C-alpha positions in Angstrom: 21.6 11.2 -22.8 22.9 8.2 -21.0 26.6 8.5 -20.0 28.1 5.2 -18.9 31.2 5.1 -16.7 33.4 2.1 -17.4 36.6 2.6 -15.3 37.6 3.7 -11.9 37.4 7.4 -11.1 37.3 9.7 -8.1 33.7 10.8 -7.4 34.5 14.4 -6.5 37.2 16.9 -7.4 38.8 19.3 -5.0 35.9 21.8 -5.4 33.4 19.2 -4.4 32.0 18.7 -7.9 31.4 15.3 -9.5 34.2 14.6 -11.9 32.1 12.6 -14.4 28.3 12.3 -14.0 26.5 9.3 -15.3 25.6 5.7 -14.5 27.6 2.4 -14.2 27.1 -1.3 -13.9 29.9 -1.7 -11.3 31.1 0.6 -8.4 33.6 2.6 -10.4 33.3 5.9 -8.5 35.6 6.3 -5.4 33.8 8.1 -2.6 35.7 10.4 -0.3 33.6 12.2 2.3 36.4 14.7 3.0 36.0 16.2 -0.5 32.3 17.1 0.1 31.8 20.9 0.2 29.0 21.0 2.7 28.6 21.3 6.5 28.2 18.0 8.3 24.4 18.4 8.8 23.9 18.5 5.0 25.6 15.2 4.3 23.3 12.1 4.0 24.5 8.5 4.2 22.5 5.3 4.5 22.4 1.5 4.0 18.9 0.1 3.5 18.1 -3.6 3.1 14.8 -5.2 2.0 14.5 -9.0 2.0 11.3 -10.6 0.6 10.2 -14.2 0.2 8.3 -14.3 -3.1 6.2 -17.3 -2.2 4.9 -16.1 1.2 5.0 -12.4 0.5 6.7 -11.8 3.8 9.8 -9.7 4.4 12.0 -7.5 6.5 13.5 -4.1 5.9 16.4 -2.6 7.9 17.4 1.1 7.8 20.8 2.2 9.0 21.2 5.9 8.2 23.2 9.0 9.3 21.5 12.3 8.3 24.2 14.4 10.0 21.9 16.0 12.7 20.5 12.6 13.6 20.8 8.9 12.8 17.6 7.0 11.9 17.5 3.3 12.5 14.5 1.1 11.7 13.3 -2.5 11.6 10.1 -3.2 9.7 8.2 -6.5 9.1 6.0 -6.6 6.1 3.4 -9.2 5.1 2.2 -8.4 1.6 -0.4 -11.1 1.3 -1.9 -10.3 4.7 -1.7 -6.6 4.1 0.1 -5.7 7.3 3.4 -4.2 8.5 5.0 -3.6 11.9 7.8 -1.0 12.3 10.0 0.0 15.2 12.3 2.9 14.7 14.5 5.3 16.7 16.5 8.5 16.3 19.9 9.2 17.7 20.7 12.9 17.8 23.8 14.5 16.4 25.4 11.5 14.8 27.5 13.8 12.7 28.6 11.2 10.2 30.1 9.0 12.9 27.7 6.0 12.7 30.2 3.8 11.0 28.8 3.8 7.5 31.6 3.0 5.1 32.9 4.7 1.9 33.2 1.4 0.0 30.1 -0.7 -0.4 32.0 -4.0 -0.9 34.8 -3.6 1.7 34.6 -5.8 4.8 32.9 -3.9 7.6 30.6 -4.2 10.6 27.7 -1.9 11.4 26.0 -2.0 14.8 23.4 0.0 16.6 21.5 -0.8 19.7 19.2 1.1 22.1 16.2 0.2 24.2 13.9 -0.1 21.2 15.9 -2.1 18.6 19.1 -3.8 17.6 20.7 -4.0 14.2 24.0 -5.6 13.2 25.2 -5.8 9.6 28.4 -7.7 8.8 30.0 -7.8 5.4 32.8 -10.3 4.6 33.8 -11.8 1.2 30.6 -12.3 -0.8 28.1 -12.4 2.1 26.2 -9.9 4.2 24.8 -11.0 7.5 21.9 -9.1 8.9 20.9 -9.6 12.6 18.0 -7.7 14.1 15.5 -7.5 17.0 12.9 -5.0 17.8 9.9 -5.8 20.1 8.4 -9.0 18.8 10.5 -9.0 15.6 13.8 -10.8 15.4 15.9 -12.7 13.0 19.1 -13.4 11.1 19.5 -13.4 7.3 22.6 -14.0 5.2 22.7 -12.5 1.7 25.1 -14.3 -0.7 26.0 -11.7 -3.2 27.1 -13.1 -6.6 30.6 -11.6 -7.0 30.4 -10.8 -10.8 26.7 -9.6 -10.8 26.1 -6.2 -12.2 24.2 -3.5 -10.3 22.8 0.0 -10.7 25.2 2.8 -9.9 24.5 6.5 -10.5 26.2 9.8 -9.7 24.3 13.0 -10.5 24.2 16.6 -9.1 21.5 19.2 -8.7 21.2 21.9 -11.4 20.6 24.6 -8.9 23.6 23.6 -6.8 26.3 21.5 -8.5 28.1 20.7 -5.2 25.0 18.9 -4.1 25.1 15.4 -5.4 23.5 11.9 -5.3 25.7 8.9 -5.3 23.8 5.7 -5.1 24.1 1.9 -5.7 21.3 -0.6 -5.8 22.1 -4.3 -5.7 19.1 -6.4 -6.6 18.4 -10.2 -6.6 20.7 -11.2 -3.8 19.7 -14.7 -2.7 18.8 -14.8 1.0 18.9 -17.6 3.6 17.8 -17.3 7.2 14.9 -16.9 9.6 12.6 -14.3 11.1 10.0 -14.2 13.8 7.2 -11.7 13.7 3.5 -11.5 14.7 3.9 -14.8 16.5 5.0 -16.6 13.4 8.4 -17.9 12.2 9.4 -17.4 8.6 12.2 -19.1 6.7 14.1 -17.5 3.9 15.5 -19.8 1.2 17.7 -18.8 -1.8 15.3 -20.4 -4.3 12.5 -18.0 -3.4 13.9 -15.2 -1.2 15.9 -12.2 -2.4 17.3 -9.1 -1.0 18.1 -5.6 -2.3 20.6 -3.2 -0.9 20.1 0.6 -1.3 23.4 2.2 -0.6 23.4 6.0 -0.7 25.9 8.8 -0.1 25.5 12.5 -0.8 25.1 16.1 -0.2 21.4 16.8 -0.8 19.5 20.0 -1.3 17.0 21.0 1.3 13.7 20.1 -0.4 13.2 17.0 -2.6 10.5 14.6 -3.8 11.5 11.2 -5.2 9.9 8.1 -6.7 11.5 4.7 -6.5 10.4 1.2 -7.4 12.2 -2.1 -6.8 11.6 -5.8 -7.0 13.8 -8.9 -6.9 12.6 -12.4 -7.7 12.4 -14.7 -10.7 11.3 -14.5 -14.4 11.3 -17.6 -16.5 13.0 -19.4 -13.6 16.0 -17.0 -13.6 16.8 -14.2 -11.1 15.2 -11.1 -12.3 14.6 -7.6 -10.8 14.5 -4.0 -11.5 15.4 -0.6 -10.1 13.4 2.4 -11.3 13.7 6.0 -9.9 13.3 9.6 -10.8 12.3 13.0 -9.4 15.4 14.3 -7.8 18.8 15.7 -9.0 19.5 16.6 -12.6 19.1 13.3 -14.6 20.3 14.8 -17.9 23.6 12.7 -17.7 21.7 9.4 -16.9 18.7 7.8 -15.3 18.9 5.0 -12.7 16.4 2.7 -14.5 17.6 -0.8 -15.0 16.4 -4.3 -15.4 18.6 -7.0 -13.8 18.4 -10.5 -15.3 20.8 -13.4 -14.6 23.4 -11.1 -13.2 23.4 -8.6 -16.0 22.1 -5.0 -16.1 19.9 -3.9 -19.0 19.5 -0.1 -19.2 16.2 1.7 -19.6 15.9 5.4 -20.4 13.0 7.2 -18.6 10.1 5.8 -16.6 6.9 7.3 -15.2 4.6 6.1 -12.4 1.0 6.6 -13.1 -1.1 6.7 -9.9 -3.0 9.1 -7.6 -1.2 9.8 -4.3 -4.6 10.4 -2.7 -5.7 7.0 -3.7 -2.4 5.3 -3.3 -3.8 1.8 -2.7 -5.4 1.7 -6.1 -3.4 0.0 -9.0 -0.4 1.9 -10.4 0.9 1.8 -14.0 4.7 2.0 -14.5 6.0 2.5 -18.1 9.2 3.4 -19.8 9.4 5.9 -22.6 11.1 3.4 -24.9 8.2 0.9 -24.6 10.4 -1.8 -23.0 8.6 -1.8 -19.6 4.9 -2.0 -19.0 3.9 -3.0 -15.5 0.8 -2.9 -13.3 1.5 -2.6 -9.6 -1.2 -3.8 -7.1 -0.6 -2.2 -3.7 -1.2 -4.2 -0.5 0.5 -2.3 2.3 1.2 1.4 2.6 4.2 1.9 5.0 3.5 5.5 5.7 5.4 8.0 7.8 4.4 11.6 8.2 6.0 14.2 10.5 6.7 17.9 10.6 9.2 19.3 13.0 9.4 22.9 11.7 12.6 22.8 9.8 12.4 19.1 9.1 9.4 17.5 7.3 8.9 14.1 5.8 5.9 12.5 4.0 6.7 9.0 3.0 4.7 6.3 1.2 6.6 3.0 0.7 3.9 0.8 -0.8 4.4 -3.0 -0.9 2.6 -5.1 -3.4 3.0 -7.2 -6.5 3.9 -6.5 -10.1 2.7 -8.0 -13.4 3.4 -7.1 -17.0 6.3 -7.3 -19.5 9.9 -6.2 -19.6 12.2 -6.2 -22.6 16.0 -6.8 -22.2 18.7 -5.1 -24.3 18.7 -7.8 -26.9 15.0 -7.7 -27.4 14.0 -10.7 -25.3 10.6 -10.1 -23.7 10.0 -11.4 -20.2 6.7 -11.9 -18.5 6.5 -10.4 -15.0 4.0 -12.4 -13.0 2.9 -11.5 -9.5 6.4 -10.3 -8.5 6.6 -9.0 -4.9 8.3 -5.6 -4.4 7.6 -2.0 -3.5 7.2 1.5 -4.9 7.5 4.7 -3.1 6.7 8.4 -3.2 8.7 10.4 -0.6 8.8 14.2 0.1 11.5 15.5 2.4 12.6 18.8 3.8 15.9 17.8 5.5 
């Protein structure tokens, strides 16, 4: 079942339960942290940006997150065609939801974090998001001009074993990017004709142990902005999946998808298909951005694999698009947090 939400609604009721689970093409749910029925250390909030130039295969990712017991902040340079990445990250203990992450994804705001290892500043005003960053030999500034009427993926689902645990997420694909970045002794330029960003904006009360799968890309198909968001593996997806194609500012809904690959041979080609036959992709990995740590009560095994996609995608009206060498990423993440 795919339940679409089409009007404004409070996300949670007074008991901390999602009022209406499903998916949307616009941010209709109203998030209120005070209605969450969970201790502060169980609440997870994050803004994650990835910007990739499709021609050069180079990009930057920024992580600004508050996990309750700590904030995780990261700057990562990726060069898909050269098969390299450089990441600098840091933890700030006991952030307790006070990192400045906002309840409204589109409201004007400023996020800022700085320590001895890195600097991140995210500024949102009108239709643009300005990203400034520096970490070691990585620095840059990028402006994302978000088309005001463009549709996006929005989902709100809970866990079957604990209905007050919930996942509220928005993914904005295909945001044209303009700016510059220095990394590995080179300077890179981002231009709106070939460079696109994605924003992964998440808020929720998660259960302790989870494994998820996510794939994303933003670029062009037939000369028109095209991207996709695919994900599964966590929370009860009976009300809706988060699988969407984004083409020319419109969201086209898919049902279920599956990633076919071997985690022990993760750099070998992946197959990604939908159950309705509308998506058939091959993903050729180039870089495994891996993180693996175990701190007794907290454990994380993460593979964010960058590479290129080729295959076919079918829109809601039956139009078939050729996906040709589209740069993006796919990930397999296990967390106890």
